[in-house]
N, CA, C and O atoms as CSV, one atom per row, in Angstrom:
chain,resi,resn,atom,element,x,y,z
A,1,MET,N,N,1.030,-1.080,0.176
A,1,MET,CA,C,0.126,0.005,-0.119
A,1,MET,C,C,0.924,1.049,-0.142
A,1,MET,O,O,1.991,1.038,0.470
A,2,LYS,N,N,0.526,2.046,-0.823
A,2,LYS,CA,C,1.545,3.316,-0.846
A,2,LYS,C,C,0.821,4.515,0.092
A,2,LYS,O,O,-0.389,4.613,0.295
A,3,VAL,N,N,1.660,5.216,0.502
A,3,VAL,CA,C,1.115,6.157,1.507
A,3,VAL,C,C,0.741,7.530,0.431
A,3,VAL,O,O,-0.115,8.338,0.792
A,4,GLU,N,N,1.234,7.645,-0.478
A,4,GLU,CA,C,0.273,8.626,-1.198
A,4,GLU,C,C,-1.029,8.578,-1.858
A,4,GLU,O,O,-1.826,9.332,-2.418
A,5,ASN,N,N,-0.883,7.352,-1.539
A,5,ASN,CA,C,-2.867,7.173,-1.780
A,5,ASN,C,C,-3.872,7.775,-0.882
A,5,ASN,O,O,-4.925,8.374,-1.104
A,6,THR,N,N,-3.226,7.434,0.232
A,6,THR,CA,C,-4.187,7.574,1.602
A,6,THR,C,C,-4.215,9.115,1.668
A,6,THR,O,O,-5.192,9.798,1.974
A,7,GLN,N,N,-2.717,9.646,1.261
A,7,GLN,CA,C,-2.774,11.240,1.705
A,7,GLN,C,C,-3.721,11.847,0.285
A,7,GLN,O,O,-4.320,12.918,0.389
A,8,VAL,N,N,-3.758,11.210,-0.734
A,8,VAL,CA,C,-4.507,11.848,-1.769
A,8,VAL,C,C,-5.919,11.761,-1.085
A,8,VAL,O,O,-6.531,12.795,-0.816
A,9,GLN,N,N,-6.425,10.526,-0.808
A,9,GLN,CA,C,-7.850,10.478,-0.031
A,9,GLN,C,C,-8.325,11.505,1.069
A,9,GLN,O,O,-9.460,11.898,1.340
A,10,MET,N,N,-7.187,11.791,1.577
A,10,MET,CA,C,-6.960,12.509,2.936
A,10,MET,C,C,-7.595,14.015,2.321
A,10,MET,O,O,-8.689,14.476,2.648
A,11,ARG,N,N,-6.681,14.613,1.410
A,11,ARG,CA,C,-6.842,15.797,0.765
A,11,ARG,C,C,-8.106,15.893,0.040
A,11,ARG,O,O,-8.597,17.020,-0.017
A,12,LYS,N,N,-8.612,15.114,-0.419
A,12,LYS,CA,C,-9.773,15.135,-1.253
A,12,LYS,C,C,-11.160,15.033,0.064
A,12,LYS,O,O,-12.222,15.639,-0.076
A,13,GLY,N,N,-10.975,14.528,0.759
A,13,GLY,CA,C,-12.044,14.572,1.855
A,13,GLY,C,C,-12.473,16.054,2.538
A,13,GLY,O,O,-13.568,16.408,2.975
A,14,ILE,N,N,-11.175,16.796,2.463
A,14,ILE,CA,C,-11.469,18.171,2.976
A,14,ILE,C,C,-11.396,19.090,2.117
A,14,ILE,O,O,-11.519,20.263,2.469
A,15,LEU,N,N,-11.165,18.719,0.724
A,15,LEU,CA,C,-11.384,19.778,-0.274
A,15,LEU,C,C,-12.499,20.722,-0.088
A,15,LEU,O,O,-12.253,21.855,0.326
A,16,GLU,N,N,-13.620,20.382,-0.339
A,16,GLU,CA,C,-15.154,20.803,-0.174
A,16,GLU,C,C,-15.201,21.861,0.994
A,16,GLU,O,O,-15.520,23.018,0.722
A,17,PHE,N,N,-14.919,21.526,2.175
A,17,PHE,CA,C,-14.389,22.226,3.361
A,17,PHE,C,C,-13.632,23.427,3.102
A,17,PHE,O,O,-14.168,24.498,3.389
A,18,CYS,N,N,-12.298,23.421,2.532
A,18,CYS,CA,C,-11.577,24.045,2.243
A,18,CYS,C,C,-11.679,25.267,0.995
A,18,CYS,O,O,-11.046,26.313,0.854
A,19,ILE,N,N,-12.646,24.706,0.266
A,19,ILE,CA,C,-13.142,25.680,-1.112
A,19,ILE,C,C,-14.452,26.529,-0.354
A,19,ILE,O,O,-14.478,27.751,-0.494
A,20,LEU,N,N,-15.200,26.056,0.203
A,20,LEU,CA,C,-16.336,26.445,0.921
A,20,LEU,C,C,-15.582,27.976,1.785
A,20,LEU,O,O,-15.837,29.149,1.512
A,21,GLU,N,N,-14.695,27.500,2.777
A,21,GLU,CA,C,-14.078,28.147,3.605
A,21,GLU,C,C,-13.082,29.841,2.939
A,21,GLU,O,O,-12.773,30.934,3.414
A,22,ILE,N,N,-12.901,29.027,1.474
A,22,ILE,CA,C,-12.230,30.251,0.768
A,22,ILE,C,C,-13.216,31.307,0.213
A,22,ILE,O,O,-12.968,32.512,0.170
A,23,ILE,N,N,-14.526,30.639,-0.266
A,23,ILE,CA,C,-15.553,31.565,-0.481
A,23,ILE,C,C,-16.121,32.263,0.355
A,23,ILE,O,O,-16.428,33.443,0.186
A,24,ALA,N,N,-16.310,31.638,1.295
A,24,ALA,CA,C,-16.705,32.526,2.806
A,24,ALA,C,C,-16.010,33.723,3.302
A,24,ALA,O,O,-16.540,34.300,4.251
A,25,ARG,N,N,-14.736,34.276,2.747
A,25,ARG,CA,C,-14.210,35.244,2.783
A,25,ARG,C,C,-14.778,36.493,2.184
A,25,ARG,O,O,-14.771,37.625,2.668
A,26,GLY,N,N,-15.314,36.048,0.942
A,26,GLY,CA,C,-15.926,37.111,0.036
A,26,GLY,C,C,-15.690,36.199,-1.278
A,26,GLY,O,O,-15.042,35.152,-1.293
A,27,GLU,N,N,-16.509,36.955,-2.658
A,27,GLU,CA,C,-16.534,36.560,-3.599
A,27,GLU,C,C,-15.128,36.026,-4.252
A,27,GLU,O,O,-14.127,36.742,-4.263
A,28,ALA,N,N,-15.145,34.866,-4.727
A,28,ALA,CA,C,-13.864,34.113,-5.234
A,28,ALA,C,C,-14.139,33.985,-6.719
A,28,ALA,O,O,-15.232,33.965,-7.285
A,29,TYR,N,N,-13.118,33.916,-7.150
A,29,TYR,CA,C,-12.580,33.337,-8.710
A,29,TYR,C,C,-11.889,32.337,-8.554
A,29,TYR,O,O,-11.061,32.164,-7.659
A,30,ALA,N,N,-12.249,31.423,-9.627
A,30,ALA,CA,C,-11.873,30.220,-9.369
A,30,ALA,C,C,-9.804,30.006,-9.623
A,30,ALA,O,O,-8.878,29.457,-9.028
A,31,SER,N,N,-9.970,30.685,-10.637
A,31,SER,CA,C,-8.230,30.418,-10.641
A,31,SER,C,C,-7.719,30.929,-9.376
A,31,SER,O,O,-6.827,30.227,-8.898
A,32,ASP,N,N,-8.112,32.184,-8.559
A,32,ASP,CA,C,-7.499,32.144,-7.052
A,32,ASP,C,C,-7.638,31.398,-6.541
A,32,ASP,O,O,-6.637,30.950,-5.982
A,33,MET,N,N,-9.070,30.624,-6.309
A,33,MET,CA,C,-8.839,29.415,-5.356
A,33,MET,C,C,-7.719,28.625,-5.818
A,33,MET,O,O,-6.706,28.564,-5.120
A,34,LEU,N,N,-7.813,27.881,-7.162
A,34,LEU,CA,C,-6.794,27.241,-7.367
A,34,LEU,C,C,-5.181,27.475,-6.894
A,34,LEU,O,O,-4.398,26.644,-6.434
A,35,GLU,N,N,-5.032,28.542,-7.104
A,35,GLU,CA,C,-3.859,29.352,-6.424
A,35,GLU,C,C,-3.349,29.330,-4.996
A,35,GLU,O,O,-2.210,29.362,-4.531
A,36,GLU,N,N,-4.538,29.268,-4.459
A,36,GLU,CA,C,-4.271,29.250,-2.603
A,36,GLU,C,C,-4.457,27.597,-2.266
A,36,GLU,O,O,-3.797,27.137,-1.334
A,37,LEU,N,N,-5.193,26.876,-2.890
A,37,LEU,CA,C,-5.430,25.680,-2.775
A,37,LEU,C,C,-3.894,25.299,-2.739
A,37,LEU,O,O,-3.261,25.072,-1.708
A,38,THR,N,N,-3.321,25.260,-4.218
A,38,THR,CA,C,-2.163,25.078,-4.082
A,38,THR,C,C,-0.724,24.973,-3.614
A,38,THR,O,O,0.220,24.184,-3.577
A,39,SER,N,N,-1.231,26.734,-3.131
A,39,SER,CA,C,-0.294,26.864,-2.411
A,39,SER,C,C,-0.087,26.359,-0.924
A,39,SER,O,O,0.925,26.221,-0.238
A,40,ALA,N,N,-1.501,26.123,-0.676
A,40,ALA,CA,C,-1.725,25.226,0.740
A,40,ALA,C,C,-1.251,23.889,0.625
A,40,ALA,O,O,-1.274,23.292,1.702
A,41,LYS,N,N,-0.721,23.062,-0.591
A,41,LYS,CA,C,-0.298,22.032,-1.023
A,41,LYS,C,C,-1.372,20.899,-1.057
A,41,LYS,O,O,-1.147,19.696,-0.931
A,42,MET,N,N,-2.717,21.568,-1.271
A,42,MET,CA,C,-4.026,20.662,-1.442
A,42,MET,C,C,-3.881,20.233,-3.209
A,42,MET,O,O,-4.805,19.516,-3.593
A,43,ILE,N,N,-3.137,20.493,-3.972
A,43,ILE,CA,C,-2.925,19.910,-4.899
A,43,ILE,C,C,-4.379,19.159,-5.769
A,43,ILE,O,O,-4.945,18.076,-5.913
A,44,VAL,N,N,-4.450,20.355,-6.117
A,44,VAL,CA,C,-5.713,20.458,-6.920
A,44,VAL,C,C,-5.259,21.344,-8.421
A,44,VAL,O,O,-4.482,22.266,-8.671
A,45,VAL,N,N,-6.381,20.344,-9.357
A,45,VAL,CA,C,-6.354,20.812,-10.832
A,45,VAL,C,C,-7.562,21.225,-11.047
A,45,VAL,O,O,-8.523,20.943,-10.331
A,46,GLU,N,N,-7.602,22.082,-12.280
A,46,GLU,CA,C,-8.927,22.610,-12.716
A,46,GLU,C,C,-9.820,21.378,-13.131
A,46,GLU,O,O,-11.008,21.688,-13.038
A,47,GLY,N,N,-9.642,20.124,-13.544
A,47,GLY,CA,C,-10.505,19.275,-13.877
A,47,GLY,C,C,-11.084,18.792,-12.560
A,47,GLY,O,O,-12.084,18.099,-12.745
A,48,THR,N,N,-10.689,18.983,-11.035
A,48,THR,CA,C,-11.210,18.559,-9.940
A,48,THR,C,C,-12.037,19.888,-9.381
A,48,THR,O,O,-13.134,19.823,-8.827
A,49,LEU,N,N,-11.415,20.899,-9.593
A,49,LEU,CA,C,-11.789,22.411,-8.895
A,49,LEU,C,C,-13.465,22.465,-9.458
A,49,LEU,O,O,-14.421,22.494,-8.682
A,50,TYR,N,N,-13.581,22.471,-10.935
A,50,TYR,CA,C,-14.487,23.273,-11.514
A,50,TYR,C,C,-15.759,21.967,-11.635
A,50,TYR,O,O,-16.928,22.319,-11.477
A,51,PRO,N,N,-15.492,20.685,-11.880
A,51,PRO,CA,C,-16.642,19.731,-11.243
A,51,PRO,C,C,-17.409,20.334,-9.704
A,51,PRO,O,O,-18.492,20.909,-9.595
A,52,LEU,N,N,-16.762,20.094,-8.995
A,52,LEU,CA,C,-17.098,20.349,-7.739
A,52,LEU,C,C,-17.749,21.756,-7.219
A,52,LEU,O,O,-18.467,21.933,-6.234
A,53,LEU,N,N,-17.179,22.901,-8.386
A,53,LEU,CA,C,-17.933,24.082,-7.882
A,53,LEU,C,C,-19.044,24.128,-8.454
A,53,LEU,O,O,-19.926,24.839,-7.971
A,54,THR,N,N,-19.310,23.257,-9.817
A,54,THR,CA,C,-20.432,23.031,-10.315
A,54,THR,C,C,-21.674,22.380,-9.250
A,54,THR,O,O,-22.769,22.781,-8.855
A,55,ARG,N,N,-20.862,21.196,-9.046
A,55,ARG,CA,C,-21.837,20.291,-7.781
A,55,ARG,C,C,-22.270,21.081,-6.668
A,55,ARG,O,O,-23.396,20.897,-6.205
A,56,LEU,N,N,-21.469,21.971,-6.173
A,56,LEU,CA,C,-21.836,22.922,-4.999
A,56,LEU,C,C,-22.938,24.174,-5.298
A,56,LEU,O,O,-23.792,24.597,-4.520
A,57,LYS,N,N,-22.662,24.601,-6.593
A,57,LYS,CA,C,-23.639,25.187,-7.009
A,57,LYS,C,C,-25.041,24.779,-7.493
A,57,LYS,O,O,-26.053,25.480,-7.531
A,58,ASN,N,N,-24.911,23.721,-7.790
A,58,ASN,CA,C,-26.458,22.391,-8.162
A,58,ASN,C,C,-27.047,22.428,-6.698
A,58,ASN,O,O,-28.172,22.894,-6.515
A,59,ALA,N,N,-26.283,21.936,-5.648
A,59,ALA,CA,C,-26.551,21.812,-4.449
A,59,ALA,C,C,-27.210,22.785,-3.627
A,59,ALA,O,O,-27.597,22.525,-2.487
A,60,GLY,N,N,-27.362,24.065,-4.265
A,60,GLY,CA,C,-27.664,25.187,-3.668
A,60,GLY,C,C,-26.831,26.259,-2.630
A,60,GLY,O,O,-27.062,27.265,-1.959
A,61,LEU,N,N,-25.581,25.245,-3.003
A,61,LEU,CA,C,-24.526,25.874,-1.971
A,61,LEU,C,C,-23.822,27.579,-1.845
A,61,LEU,O,O,-23.529,28.464,-1.041
A,62,LEU,N,N,-23.833,27.144,-3.578
A,62,LEU,CA,C,-23.041,28.328,-4.196
A,62,LEU,C,C,-24.041,29.124,-4.994
A,62,LEU,O,O,-25.174,28.680,-5.178
A,63,ASP,N,N,-23.624,30.375,-5.509
A,63,ASP,CA,C,-23.980,30.852,-6.286
A,63,ASP,C,C,-22.502,31.668,-7.262
A,63,ASP,O,O,-21.300,31.471,-7.081
A,64,TYR,N,N,-22.975,32.313,-7.977
A,64,TYR,CA,C,-21.882,33.173,-8.951
A,64,TYR,C,C,-22.667,34.178,-9.782
A,64,TYR,O,O,-23.860,34.267,-10.072
A,65,ALA,N,N,-21.637,34.871,-10.053
A,65,ALA,CA,C,-21.796,36.468,-11.126
A,65,ALA,C,C,-20.819,36.751,-11.590
A,65,ALA,O,O,-19.728,36.786,-11.019
A,66,TRP,N,N,-21.148,37.096,-13.148
A,66,TRP,CA,C,-20.404,37.057,-14.042
A,66,TRP,C,C,-19.917,38.663,-14.171
A,66,TRP,O,O,-20.804,39.480,-14.416
A,67,VAL,N,N,-18.374,39.196,-13.997
A,67,VAL,CA,C,-18.064,40.277,-13.784
A,67,VAL,C,C,-17.161,40.513,-14.729
A,67,VAL,O,O,-16.174,39.792,-14.874
A,68,GLU,N,N,-17.429,41.607,-15.506
A,68,GLU,CA,C,-16.562,41.952,-16.456
A,68,GLU,C,C,-14.930,42.098,-16.243
A,68,GLU,O,O,-14.575,42.426,-15.111
A,69,SER,N,N,-14.160,41.934,-16.994
A,69,SER,CA,C,-12.711,41.910,-17.014
A,69,SER,C,C,-11.861,42.683,-17.908
A,69,SER,O,O,-11.785,42.458,-19.116
A,70,SER,N,N,-11.162,43.685,-17.237
A,70,SER,CA,C,-10.254,44.442,-18.267
A,70,SER,C,C,-8.931,43.779,-18.659
A,70,SER,O,O,-7.935,44.229,-19.228
A,71,ALA,N,N,-9.265,42.446,-18.128
A,71,ALA,CA,C,-8.194,41.720,-18.963
A,71,ALA,C,C,-8.000,40.436,-19.568
A,71,ALA,O,O,-7.089,39.631,-19.759
A,72,GLY,N,N,-9.853,40.639,-19.911
A,72,GLY,CA,C,-10.110,39.510,-21.148
A,72,GLY,C,C,-11.493,39.403,-21.139
A,72,GLY,O,O,-12.178,40.425,-21.155
A,73,PRO,N,N,-12.133,37.990,-21.108
A,73,PRO,CA,C,-13.599,37.774,-20.885
A,73,PRO,C,C,-13.745,37.874,-19.715
A,73,PRO,O,O,-12.867,37.756,-18.860
A,74,PRO,N,N,-15.228,38.174,-19.508
A,74,PRO,CA,C,-15.616,38.145,-18.254
A,74,PRO,C,C,-15.561,36.773,-17.297
A,74,PRO,O,O,-15.526,35.600,-17.669
A,75,ARG,N,N,-15.564,37.283,-16.021
A,75,ARG,CA,C,-14.927,36.213,-15.013
A,75,ARG,C,C,-16.337,35.688,-14.092
A,75,ARG,O,O,-17.340,36.398,-14.022
A,76,LYS,N,N,-16.251,34.584,-13.534
A,76,LYS,CA,C,-17.611,33.978,-12.993
A,76,LYS,C,C,-16.878,33.963,-11.499
A,76,LYS,O,O,-15.886,33.294,-11.208
A,77,TYR,N,N,-17.642,34.908,-10.583
A,77,TYR,CA,C,-16.983,34.683,-9.227
A,77,TYR,C,C,-18.238,34.088,-8.660
A,77,TYR,O,O,-19.398,34.132,-9.070
A,78,TYR,N,N,-17.540,33.353,-7.297
A,78,TYR,CA,C,-18.429,32.837,-6.419
A,78,TYR,C,C,-18.945,33.057,-5.101
A,78,TYR,O,O,-18.021,33.347,-4.342
A,79,LYS,N,N,-20.187,33.029,-4.466
A,79,LYS,CA,C,-20.409,33.250,-3.269
A,79,LYS,C,C,-21.244,32.407,-2.827
A,79,LYS,O,O,-22.077,31.732,-3.431
A,80,LEU,N,N,-20.908,32.489,-1.400
A,80,LEU,CA,C,-21.820,31.417,-0.571
A,80,LEU,C,C,-23.514,31.738,-0.515
A,80,LEU,O,O,-23.911,32.849,-0.163
A,81,THR,N,N,-24.332,30.792,-0.847
A,81,THR,CA,C,-25.737,31.352,-0.472
A,81,THR,C,C,-25.847,31.037,1.077
A,81,THR,O,O,-24.989,30.468,1.751
A,82,GLU,N,N,-26.945,31.468,1.465
A,82,GLU,CA,C,-27.635,31.475,3.114
A,82,GLU,C,C,-27.140,29.969,3.382
A,82,GLU,O,O,-26.360,29.662,4.283
A,83,SER,N,N,-27.760,29.012,2.391
A,83,SER,CA,C,-27.737,27.789,2.271
A,83,SER,C,C,-26.497,26.930,2.529
A,83,SER,O,O,-26.511,25.909,3.217
A,84,GLY,N,N,-25.221,27.534,1.797
A,84,GLY,CA,C,-23.894,27.501,1.907
A,84,GLY,C,C,-23.605,28.099,3.064
A,84,GLY,O,O,-22.851,27.389,3.729
A,85,GLN,N,N,-23.898,29.152,3.612
A,85,GLN,CA,C,-23.194,29.516,5.187
A,85,GLN,C,C,-23.576,28.556,5.985
A,85,GLN,O,O,-22.743,27.915,6.625
A,86,SER,N,N,-24.976,28.297,6.071
A,86,SER,CA,C,-25.581,26.973,7.124
A,86,SER,C,C,-24.555,25.921,7.291
A,86,SER,O,O,-23.931,25.594,8.301
A,87,PHE,N,N,-24.504,25.309,5.688
A,87,PHE,CA,C,-23.614,23.927,5.637
A,87,PHE,C,C,-22.282,24.513,6.084
A,87,PHE,O,O,-21.618,23.710,6.740
A,88,LEU,N,N,-21.792,25.551,5.923
A,88,LEU,CA,C,-20.338,25.395,6.272
A,88,LEU,C,C,-20.128,25.463,7.814
A,88,LEU,O,O,-19.216,24.841,8.359
A,89,GLU,N,N,-21.098,26.322,8.559
A,89,GLU,CA,C,-20.927,26.466,9.432
A,89,GLU,C,C,-21.020,24.561,10.373
A,89,GLU,O,O,-20.320,24.105,11.277
A,90,LEU,N,N,-22.007,24.042,9.726
A,90,LEU,CA,C,-22.068,22.563,10.584
A,90,LEU,C,C,-20.642,21.748,9.693
A,90,LEU,O,O,-20.494,20.615,10.153
A,91,LEU,N,N,-19.979,21.954,8.972
A,91,LEU,CA,C,-18.938,21.594,8.402
A,91,LEU,C,C,-17.711,22.197,9.283
A,91,LEU,O,O,-16.739,21.445,9.357
A,92,ARG,N,N,-17.609,23.457,9.971
A,92,ARG,CA,C,-16.869,23.689,10.677
A,92,ARG,C,C,-16.804,23.026,11.828
A,92,ARG,O,O,-15.746,22.548,12.237
A,93,GLN,N,N,-18.048,22.923,12.528
A,93,GLN,CA,C,-18.152,21.988,14.040
A,93,GLN,C,C,-17.760,20.678,13.566
A,93,GLN,O,O,-16.874,20.116,14.209
A,94,THR,N,N,-18.312,20.013,12.441
A,94,THR,CA,C,-17.745,18.750,12.401
A,94,THR,C,C,-15.797,18.711,12.151
A,94,THR,O,O,-15.101,17.723,12.386
A,95,TRP,N,N,-15.366,19.852,11.712
A,95,TRP,CA,C,-14.028,19.927,11.424
A,95,TRP,C,C,-13.360,19.800,12.987
A,95,TRP,O,O,-12.676,18.806,13.230
A,96,THR,N,N,-13.538,20.659,13.866
A,96,THR,CA,C,-13.155,20.828,15.327
A,96,THR,C,C,-13.228,19.335,16.245
A,96,THR,O,O,-12.452,18.892,17.092
A,97,GLU,N,N,-14.373,18.842,15.739
A,97,GLU,CA,C,-14.978,17.549,16.250
A,97,GLU,C,C,-13.710,16.491,16.001
A,97,GLU,O,O,-13.084,15.956,16.916
A,98,LEU,N,N,-13.461,16.298,14.590
A,98,LEU,CA,C,-12.635,15.657,14.090
A,98,LEU,C,C,-11.148,15.460,14.402
A,98,LEU,O,O,-10.512,14.407,14.385
A,99,VAL,N,N,-10.617,17.038,14.768
A,99,VAL,CA,C,-9.781,17.511,14.997
A,99,VAL,C,C,-9.465,17.138,16.282
A,99,VAL,O,O,-8.285,16.915,16.555
A,100,ALA,N,N,-10.346,17.031,17.138
A,100,ALA,CA,C,-10.125,16.895,18.677
A,100,ALA,C,C,-10.046,15.207,18.838
A,100,ALA,O,O,-9.314,14.627,19.640
A,101,SER,N,N,-10.756,14.715,18.110
A,101,SER,CA,C,-10.653,13.141,17.991
A,101,SER,C,C,-9.782,12.724,17.472
A,101,SER,O,O,-9.567,11.558,17.805
A,102,THR,N,N,-8.776,13.311,16.407
A,102,THR,CA,C,-7.999,12.510,15.917
A,102,THR,C,C,-6.553,12.914,17.035
A,102,THR,O,O,-5.627,12.105,17.092
A,103,GLU,N,N,-6.505,14.232,17.876
A,103,GLU,CA,C,-5.592,14.509,18.376
A,103,GLU,C,C,-5.458,13.642,19.471
A,103,GLU,O,O,-4.367,13.159,19.777
A,104,PHE,N,N,-6.921,13.323,20.327
A,104,PHE,CA,C,-7.085,12.346,21.550
A,104,PHE,C,C,-6.203,11.013,20.782
A,104,PHE,O,O,-5.200,10.589,21.356
A,105,ILE,N,N,-6.543,10.541,19.775
A,105,ILE,CA,C,-6.234,9.188,19.622
A,105,ILE,C,C,-4.841,9.643,19.370
A,105,ILE,O,O,-4.169,8.960,20.143
A,106,ILE,N,N,-4.062,10.408,18.723
A,106,ILE,CA,C,-2.320,10.179,18.247
A,106,ILE,C,C,-2.055,10.525,19.633
A,106,ILE,O,O,-1.286,9.628,19.976
A,107,ASN,N,N,-2.265,11.448,20.856
A,107,ASN,CA,C,-1.745,11.608,21.796
A,107,ASN,C,C,-2.309,10.614,22.936
A,107,ASN,O,O,-1.979,10.851,24.098
A,108,LYS,N,N,-2.958,9.756,22.721
A,108,LYS,CA,C,-3.425,9.193,23.753
A,108,LYS,C,C,-1.981,7.973,24.045
A,108,LYS,O,O,-1.415,7.324,23.166
A,109,LYS,N,N,-1.652,7.960,25.654
A,109,LYS,CA,C,-0.483,6.981,25.790
A,109,LYS,C,C,-0.679,5.413,26.171
A,109,LYS,O,O,-1.539,5.266,27.040
A,110,LYS,N,N,-0.222,4.497,25.829
A,110,LYS,CA,C,-0.110,3.513,26.139
A,110,LYS,C,C,-0.393,3.057,27.870
A,110,LYS,O,O,0.293,3.406,28.831
A,111,ALA,N,N,-1.446,2.302,27.876
A,111,ALA,CA,C,-1.891,1.981,29.465
A,111,ALA,C,C,-0.434,1.096,29.909
A,111,ALA,O,O,-0.310,0.643,31.047
């Protein structure tokens, strides 16, 4: 078994949460999201991000607006809907619980 496979699966598991957190800070453009996720070593490619954004939009968690750009074609900026904000709050609670549970297991001493 290769550790890289498990690492990729762990990153995939929190990717949606990270994307929602980025968008929660304010309207976000997909290439800016890609840049931030890559900088954070989440190793994301466009072929992963765009389908996920579409799925989140179709689920009613995101909306978008086209904004004219002085550097080319209009850009699609994503923002959270009210449902998306509520969903993110639940994910934050889950994340906090998962981190605490994981730390408990990692730091537990042998009896």
